[in-house]
Structure formats: C-alpha cells, structure tokens
N, C-alpha and C positions, 0 to 999 in steps of 0.2 A: 504494500500500500504506500501511497505517497500523499502527503499533505503539507501545508505550510507550517502550521504549529501543532505539534503533538502535545497533548495535555494529559498528565497523569492525575487522576482524581476527579470524581464527579460531585464533589461537595460544592459549597457556595463559591469558593475562590476559582476553581476550575471552570465552573459553569458561567460565572460572571465574566471571566476572561474570554471564553468562547463566544459569549453573547456580544460583548463589545467589539470583538474582532469581526464577527459576522456582519454587524451593522456597517462596517467599513469595507465589506467585500473580501475579507481575509478568511481563508479556510482553516478549519481545525478538526481534529479527531480526539475524542476523550476516551481513555481507558480507565475502568474502575474495577477494583478487585472484588467489591461486594455486589450483592444483587440490588436491583432497583428498589425492591420493597424494603430492604435493609437501610439503604441510603435515605429513602423518604420517611422512614420510621424513626430515625435517630432524634432523641430529645436533646435540644441544645438551648442555650440562652437566647434572649430576644430583645436586647437593648441596642438599638441602632443609633450610631452617632449621626450628626448632621451630614457629614461628608459621605457616609455610607448610604443614607437616604437619597442624597443627590445623585450618587453614582447609580443606584438602582433605577432612578427616574431616567437617567441618561441611557441606561440599557433597555428602556421601554418595558419594564416588568413591574411597574409600581402601582398598577391599577388597584389590585386587591389590598396592597399595603396602605395606600392612601385612603381607601374606603374603610378598612377594618382596623388599621393600626391605631394605637393609643398615643397621642402626643403628650409628653410629660415636660412641663416647664421647670420642674424641681424634683428634689428627693430629700429624704429625711435622715438625719443622724440621731440615733437614740443612745443615750448614755446617762449614767448617774440618775436614773429615774425620770429623765426629761427628754424632750425632742427639740431638734433644731432643723428647720427647713432651709435647704440651700436653694435659693431662687436662681436657677440657671438662666432663665430668660432675662431677668433683670441684670444679672452680673455679666452677661455675655452679649448684650445688645440684641436680644430676641431669639437666640439660638435655643434649641431644645433637642431631646432625644425622642425616638419612636419606639414604642413597645410593639414588636411584631416578631413572632417566633422564627428561629432559624429554620425550622422544619418547613414553614410556609415560604420563606425566602427560597429554599431549595426547590420546593414544588413549583413556584412561579418561574424560576429559571429553567427547570427541566421542561416545563410545558412550552416555554418560548423557544428553547433550543430545538427540541424535537419538532415542534410545529413549523419551524423554519427549515426543516430538512437536515438538521445537524445530526452527527453521528456520535453515539455513546455506546461503547462496548462494556456492558455490565458482566459480572462474573468473569472478569478478565484481568487477573493480577499482573501488574508490570513486573518483569524480571530484572530489567536494568536499562540503563541508557549508555549506549556505546558511541564512540567517535564524536563526542560532543565538542571536541576541540577543532573539528573540521566544519566545513559548510554543509555537511550532509549527516547530521547526527541520526542515530537509529534508536528508536524506542521499541524494545523487545517486550512482548507480553504473551501470556498463555490464554488460549481460548479453546474450549472443548478438548482439552488435553493436548493441544498442539502449540508449539512455539510459533508466533507470528511476529512480524516486524513492520513498523511504519518508518519510512524514510521522511525526515522533516527538514525544514529550514532551521527550526528552533524547537526546543522541548521545554515545557513549563512543568515543574514538579510541584503540584498542588495536592500531594498525597499524604500529608499529615506527618506526625512525629515519627511514626514507625515505617514510613514509606521508603521505596527503593531509590527515589531520586537523589536524596542526600547520600544514601549508602553507595551510590554509584561513583561518588567522588573519593579519591584516595585520602586517607586520614591526614597526610602531611600537607594537603592543600586547603584544609578547612580547620577553623578554630571554633570550639564549642564552649559555651558558657552556660552553667546550670546551677540552680539553687533549688533544693528540695525543702519544702516547708514541713514542719513536724506535726501536721494535722491535715484533716480533710474536711469536706463538706458532705453532710448527710442531707439529701434533698428529697422532698415529696412533691408530687404533682397530684392535684385533686380538683375535682369539679365543684369548687366552692368559691363564692365571691371574695375578692381580695379584701384584706382588713382595712386598707386605705387605698386611695386612688393614685398614690405615688409610692415608690419603693421606700422601704425603711431598712437602713443598715444599723444594726444594734451591737454596741459594745457592752459586755456584761462580764462580771467576775467569773461566771460559769463558762463563758465562751461566747463567740460571735453568733449572731443570727441575722437572717435576711428575709424580709417579706417582699415577695415579688409577685408577678402575675403574667399570664399569657393573654387573657381577655377579661371582660367584666364578669365572666362566670367561671373562669379557670385560674387557679392560683398555683404558684411555685414558692415553696418555703424551704429554707436551709438552716441547719445548725452546725456549728463546728463540732467535729468529732475526732477521736483518736485514729491514727492511721491503721491500727490493728482492729478497728471496729468492723462489724459485719451487719449487713442489712437484716439478716435473719434474727438478730438480737432485738430488733425494734418492732414493737406492735404500733399500729396507728395511734392508739391512745397514748403510748409512751412518748412518741414523737411530739404530738400536740401539747402534752403536758410540759415537756422540756422547752419547747418553743416559747410557750407563754411565760415560763419562769424567766426568760431572758429579755422580755419586752417590758416597757413601762406599763404600769397597771392599767392605765386608761386604754392602751392598745390591746393588751392581753385579753381584757374582758370582751373585746369586740371580735376576736378571732372566731370565724366559723369553721368548724372541723368537719371532716368527711373521710370516706375511705380513699385509700391511695389508688391512683391510676398507675403510678410508677414510683419506685423508691430506689435510690442509688447512692453510692458514695464516690465522690470525686477527689482524688489527691490533688495537691497544689504544687506547682513548680514554676520557676522562671527559667526560660531556656532561650538562647540565641545562638545561631550558627552564622559565622562570618567567613567569607563574603556570601552573597546570595546569587552570585553569577559565576559560572565556570564555562568559559567559551560560549557555546550556544545552549547551555543548560541553565535555566533560571529556577531558583527556589521561591516559593510564595506561601504565605499562610503558615499553618502549623509545621510544615516541612522545615521552616526556617526559624520559627520562634513559638514559644508558649508563654502565656501569662497566667497568673492566678485569676480566677473568675471575679475577684473583687474589683468592681468597676466595669465589668463586661467588655473587655478590650479584645478578646480573641477573634471573633468574627470581624470586628471593625478593623483590626490590624491586617487581616487577610484582604479585606476590601481595599485598604490603603495600598498594599503591595500591588494589587491588580490595577489600581489607578495609575501607578507609575509604569508597570510593565505593559499595560495595554497601550499607553501613549508612546512608549518606546518602540513597540512593534508596529504600531500604525505609522509612526514617523519613518520607520525603515521602509515599509512597503509603499507608502504614498510619496515620500520625498527622498528616498534612498539615503536617509540619515542614519549614522551609527552612533552619534554622540549621546543620544538618550539611552541606548543600550549600554554604553560604557558607564553612564551615570546612575543606572538603575539601582545597583546594590547600595551605593553610598547614600542615595536619597532615601531609599526605603529604610535603611538601617537607622538613619537619623531619627525618623519618626518612631521606629520600633523601640529604640532605647528610651525615648521619652515616655512611651506607654509602659514599658517594663518598669521604669522608675516609678511612675504613678501607681501602678498596681502593687508594686513592692511596698511603697509608702502606705497606701491605703490598707493593705493587708496587715502591715505592722501596727497600724493605728487601731484596728478594730478587733484583732484576734488575741486570744490568751496564749502566750508562749510558755509561761511558767507559773509557779505558785508564789513567786516573790511579790509581796504586796506593793512594793514600790513601782513595779512595772505597770500595774493597773492604775495606780494613782497618777503616774506620768501620762498615761493615755487619756485619762479623764481631764487632766490639766490641758493637754493639747486640744482636745475636743472643746473644752471650755473657751480656749483662746480662739478657735475657729468660730465658735458661736458669737463671739463679741468683736470679730475683726472683719470689716468689709473686704480688706485686701486678701485675707486668707480664704474667704468664701469665693472671691473672684477667681483666685488661682485654682481652687478646687473645681469650680464650675467650668472654667476653661478646659481643664483636662477631662472632665467627665463628658462634656458634649463633643469632645474630640478636637485636638489641635488642628489647625488648618494644614492642608496639603501644600507642599512647596509648588511654586510656579515651575512646571515641567514642560517647557515648550522650546 
C-alpha cells in the first residue's frame, strides 16, 4: 500500500490529524491495534481547552459538541471546609472550557473520517516503523495474521505510551523523563446528576477528591487511593461514603448516589520523550508524553501536538516547506513542558503525599493564598483553559 501519511493509532490524536489533512486534500491511512468497538468504548476525561474546541471546529466535527457540550466558565477548589471558585472567564478575558467526553470526540471523528472515505484498519497492530530516516518510511502492521506494509511520505505515531512508534527509535536517540506518583485515582461513572454545575477539586487530610460530570445526568467522581488498591475492594456505598467525607459538608449532603456504570483505578505519572521527531517519524499525544489527570491536560496536549504537526505537513504539501517540520518537536515540547509543570503543581497542591501534618497545613496555606490573590487565580485560570498555541506559520 502507498499513502502520504501513515498514522498509527485511531484515538483522538490520530483521527484529528487524518481529518485535518483530509480537508486539505492530503491522504492518510490509520492502523489501530484494537477493535473499533474497543476504541469507541474507552472511558476517558472530557474537559476540552479553548484551543482544542477551536481545533475540532476547524476539523468540521463540532456539531454535536456545540449542541451537547457543557460550557464551564469556572471551577471550584475545596479545602479546609470551604470552597473557592476560580472564575476562568473573568480572569482570562472570556475564555472557558467545554465538558464533552473523549468517547464522543472519538465517535465524531470516526464518523467524519469514514464518511469521507478515509481508511482505518482496526485489529491491526503496528509492528514497527522502518527506514524513517529516508523519504520512503515503511509502516509495518499485522492484519488477519499477515504482515503488511504501507509505504509513506511520513509516519505519525499516535499510538499511546505502550505503542511501537516510540519503540521503533533506538534508545540512544531519545531521552525519557518520568515521574511516578505514589497514589492513584479510584473513579466511578454513574447515571446521577452532578453535585454542582462546575467541577470541584477537593483537598482533604484523607486525600484528594474530584467531582466531575459527563452530562447533566451522568457524573464522574474520583478519590485518591493507594497504588496497591483494587476495585474489587470497593462497594458502591463505600465509595460514596468516602467521597462525601472528603467534601465540604454543604457539598457532601447534596451528592446523589447511584450504582456504578464503571469503576476503575488510574495510576498517575508525568512522562516526556524528547525529541518528538526522528527523520520522517513524528510522535504525538501519549506516545510522547503523559500527564497526571489533575487539570485534564492529556487529550488537550494531544490536540496541541496535532495543531503543530498538521500545519507542518500541510505547509510541506501545499508550499513545499520543510521549516515547520524541522520546528515541530521544539514547538510542541515547549507547550508540553508547560502543561507537565501545571499538572505536577496542581497534583502536588491537592493530593496527600504523607502523614506529616505540616504538609497538609502548607497546602491549605497555599490554597488560602490563591483564594485571596487575583494574580494567583489569573495564573491558574490561564493554565486551566489552556495556554495559547504558538504562531506556527
């Protein structure tokens, strides 16, 4: 097979790249190791930055998002029995985030891609990327028990942390940075109305909690847990009881409980691979970086990468420019590290790391400072709605 851009991974980043390229007349083929049903059934976060929303509109896949998504102008910090609202719209000149689940984003992108005649090979695990230092890299994948290959101009590795794109690069050509956090998030998805119409991030001496939502009738709640914890240890009632212990009393009494649709434990890590380009192989999304879910930067950083990569590829095909391809890694990484920093800081502010009482007192003091400082709230709001993309033309 032959195509212009071979894409590994049919998650949001790979699909978004294929869609933006298609609108400019650039061909691509996507290979995905999982089944279509598995990909469309994955439960993921759903807080979209301003830039991500604008990019989905550019990709012409925003009709359902604009109809069903929930616009949030602020979020809440709960600590020491009180709450402080961070007014993002006020602090950032009218910017906000959109609550719209990653599952729905993926569905919208798949529908648009396949509807336009795009190719996705599901149940087709990539085996490797070869000859990426030449102008004819080869994407090797398995389908129906047979090795197949796609000869491309470029390969985009959008295949996640465990994908083969990054593994195709010799270790001496790439530098990895990683921090593993000593706790996880136990999350429950339930068809109950959210406790509030905006997210609540809670700092408590028993550990972190988050009140989130997917829609006006479906809620997502999280509590900090030990890495060794297991879902099987938690009944629905035990989860709801622990969640309410970590919330201010006026919030706890408003929580509507219900049976789980899904419960899972997510470990937390910060991870960055440098660089993000190797000849004609480009990394994007979780293949290149992971952030803790605090602040919901994962999907948004993937979209940020695609913003830069799509423009670089379009400039190559439309104007025969190579300068944006050369600048892709540095530009993407500048924004990646800023988001890594914010997620690391926000995670450290809200979670329990140890039993030392001074640690919790210092967190409460910093949260109190934020509550009383317009400058601190502005900095937090700017990072939460998403820092602007660089001019990449």
